[in-house]
Every structure is written in C-alpha cells, then in structure tokens.
N, C-alpha and C positions, 0 to 999 in steps of 0.2 A: 283228301283220296287223292288219289293215285292210280295209275293205269298205266303199267307196262304191256307194252305190245310185242310179243317176241315176235321173231322174223318164224317158225311155224305155224303159224296161225293162233298162236292159244294168246291167255293174255290172265297177267298177274293184279288184280284191283288190293287197292290198302287205303286199309280207312282208318284213323287215330292211330292207335297204337299196331292195329292188327299186322299185319306187313302182307300175309294171302286172306281180306278176309273172304270173296274171293274169285276163281279162279273158271279161266273156259275160253269157247272157242270167241273168235273173231273172222265178218269178210267185211273187204274193201271194197264198196263200187263207184266207182270214180269218185266223191268224196263224201259217199255215204257207208258208214259202217254198224253193224249189225253183230250182237252179240247174243254171247250162246253160253250160259256157265252151264259149271258143273249136276248143277239142278235143276236145270228144265228151264231157266229163268231165264226172257231174251230183252233184251231192251237195243234202241237204238240211237244213230246221234250224225250229227253232219259235221264236214271241214268248212269254214273260213276261214282264206286268211290265214291256213295255220293254224285255228281254234278250232278246237271238240265242242260242238257246243252235244252237252248228252241230259238226257232227262232232265232239263231244268240246270244244268252245272254247266258251268262256264270251266276247260281245263285249255291251260295254254303247258304246253314244252318243257321241258327242265332243263335248261342250263348248263351244259357241263364244262 
C-alpha cells in the first residue's frame, strides 16, 4: 500500500498493482489526518515520529 498526499489536499492510494485504487481528499490537523475518498468512505490516522498509523497499518515515508 502506498499513500501519496498531494499539496492540493487530495490523495492517491495504491494497492498492489493498482496505482489509483482509491482517491479523495485529506485534511491534517496537528498530528491527525482525516481522509474522505471519492465514494464517501472516511478513515483517519495519526502521525507519530514521522510514521503514519492508519487503519491498523504502519506507513513509512518513502525515501527519494
């Protein structure tokens, strides 16, 4: 799984071989992130020490 948080407040979530499995909007307040995908589904997560904890998953920043 990969989340790409775009600067315009939108996100793209890739899963497996599907580059755009989910798309939608996000909003960050402090260390908390709220997602709403384009179908209306909502989710949230929290950043701790640069790591995103989201829906039981631990997502690390991709190194460039």
